[in-house]
C-alpha positions, 0 to 999 in steps of 0.5 A: 750582675744585673743589666738595667736598660730603658725601652722608651719609658719602661725600665727593664732589668735582665740578668745577662746580655741579650738581643733586644728582640728576645727582651721585647718578647719576654716583656710582651712588647710587640715589634713586627719584623718582616725581614723581607727580601727585595727583588734586588736581593737586599734584606729590609728589616722593619724591627728598627729602633733607635739607640738613643745614646748615639742616634743610630737606627738598628734592627732589634734582632741585631742589637745586643743590650748592654748596661744602661742602654736607652732604646727608642722603640717609638721615638720619632726617628725610629718610627720614621725609619720603620715607616720608610722600610714598610713603604720600600717593601710595599713598593717592591710588592706592587712592582712585582705583583706579589703577596696580596696578603702581605700587602694588606698587612703593610697597608694596615700598619701604615694606616694605623701604626704611623698616624695618631697617638694612642692611649699607650703613651705614643705621641706625635713629634711636635716640631718647632718650625725647622729648628727643634722638636719634641718627641714625648714618647721617649721623654722620661719626665726629668723636667730639665727641658722645662727648667732650661726654657724657664731659665731662658725666660720663655716658659713654652714647655711644661710636663703633663701626666703622672708617673710613667705617663709624665711627658713634655708638652708645648704651651697652647697659650696664644701669648707664649711662643717658642723662639727656637733657641734650642736650650731644651735640646742642650739639656735633654739627657734622652734626646726627647728634645732635639734638633731637627736633623739634616744629617741625611740630607747632607750625606746625600749632597756629599755623595752627589757628583753633580753638586759643588759642596761648600762647608762653613763653620761658625766661630763657636764650633771650633772651640766646643766640638772637641768636647765630643772627642775628649779634648779640653773645653775651649780648645781651638780645633779649627785646623783639625776640623778643616781636615775633617771636612775634607775627609767627609768629602766637602770640596770647599772649606770656607768659614762663617767667620768671613760672613761675620766680617761682612756683617760687621762692616754692614752693621757698623756702617748702619750704626755710624749712619744712625749716629751721624745723620739720625735714625731709630735709636737704640739700634739692635743687633739682629744676627741671632734669629731666636732674638729676632723671633722674640722681637717679632712675636713679643715686641713687634712695635720695636722692629724698627730698632733692628739693624737691617743687616743680614746674619753672618751665615746668610751673608757668606752663603749669599756671597759664595752663590753669587760673587764667588760663583761668578769668579770661579765660573760655577753654576750657582744652582749646583752649589750647596752650602752647609753651615756648621752652627752651635745653634738650632735657630739657624736651621729656622733662619736658613728657611726664610723665603725673604733671604733668598738670593736670585731665587736660591737659599744662601744656606741649604742645610745647617748641622749643629755641633752635635750633628757634625760630631756624630757624622765624624764618628759615623765615618770613623774620623778621629778628630784628635788624630787628624793632621792640621788642615788649612782654610780655603782662601775665600774663607779668610777672617779677622779676629773680630769675627772669631769673637762673634760667638761670645756675648758682647762679641758682635758689639765689640766687632762692630765698635772696632769698625764703627770707630774706623768709619767715624774717626778715619783711623783704627783704635789703639786699643781694640778690646772692649772689656766692659761688654765681655763676660757671662753676666745676663746684662752688661752696660757700658759707655764708650767714646767714638769720634768724641761722642759718648755712646751708651751700650748694653749687651743682654743674653736670655729672654728674661733679660731682653724683657728687662731692657725692652721695658727700659728702652720703652720707658726711656728711648734715649737710654742707649745707642746700641744694644746686642741681644743673644738668646743663649747663655754666654751667647752663641757659644752656649747655643742649643746645638752645643755638646751635652751636658750644658753648663755655664762653667763650660761656656765660660771656658769656651769663651776664653778660647774665642778671645784667645783666637782673636788676640793671637791674630794679626788681622783683628778688624773686619774692615781689614779683611780683603775677602770681605771687602772685595765682596762688599765692593761687588755687592755695592756695585749691583742694582739697588734691589740686588744690593739689598738682597745681598746685604740687608733684610726686613722684618715683620710681626710673627704669629704663634708658630711662625 
């Protein structure tokens, strides 16, 4: 029985399992392996390739090919590791004044093999800010990423070339820009479109004894990560994830949901203020960085409509590096906050200079759901076999935070608390079914404090365009609008398990609402941890209070 494999774009058929090195030689594909022994005794291989099924980097000489394997010979990750291997060898040679001929050879490789694309179909990796990247070298021209981008409504991607040379490229149209939603990465079968990985940085943090490590998980991750381990779609595995985080070495297990409760209260206060005393209406949500980028690039004139509230991961990250650090006597400079998100645009958000608190990043690194699943598997942690664990007390959250991952959840959470602020009492019925579901645009009227509010919820840029036009034509059409870039909200985010589908997203959403309905504390303003931080933040100077709770926006150019 023949074995079918793919090396970059080339399909190869072999009759029996063989080492990759042998197959490369048979097909006249060159890959230099020095197998150099360092002065320390360690062997450094330079024939490194990427197993595209799991993202592992392995020497070709040690990799046995099996049926349907996909190998990235010239993938961005493989090239990066080969370059690093050559640099390690070069450093060792220079240190020991050895082998000038080999040094010259390495210099040649570093100069010519890792610079510009050539006519053999090797392309530079195209990065979309700090969020995602396109590695056209391993692209198979299937068009799935292009179709995903078209569905979102951005049309930033297209295919170029014919036959085996067909590959994905980014649009050079100055009027079109990526919003970093990552839907291309959630639909690519070969990791040509992928998140910009921060796994290596997180591993280094976890092995540094001088650092204090905090992990916080977004609401959507707990209802989707199980898919990577054979669990039922939508199954809530947060307690097993709490145990998994500790097995990986995280010292403190907190939660982005606590930050969501902070965001809800800050945003609800702003909504109540705009309703009661006047303000730019309708007010737009701002916790989706892909949506914010959409406004800043495509509709900068609409920026005043955005709430000034920071997003959940930034609120909680900032809280842990200030209020929590002071309470616990921890030097904030030693704290590293790692967010586990369903999203690629959160990587982009985490590197906004404007969000720094006391000169520090609120969030240091962001891993997607796929990345944390890979890290667990790499460390032989069987998620489904773990005992349930518990969240640290400072990560406590309400049911309102749990539904942030579903389209309409941010609005529903804010309305629950806005009603309390405007009426002085909790709602008898907390559910706002009108804003739930998978529809691209949902509209409703809700009554708060005797006032009828017109609200809307939208996902995908194509629906954003529709509502923006409506608001421009009739500024009084709505009071409050929630926008999310991905289908179904964050739960259908670009960092979620592959393959993506609306059916899976709908089941994950059910999981989030089940968490909310099962909780005793279902409103953000009931969360004692979030309330204590807000009291702390509001006791600070005006400038520091703004730095802890709020943000600002500005028009963006292409690529920003």
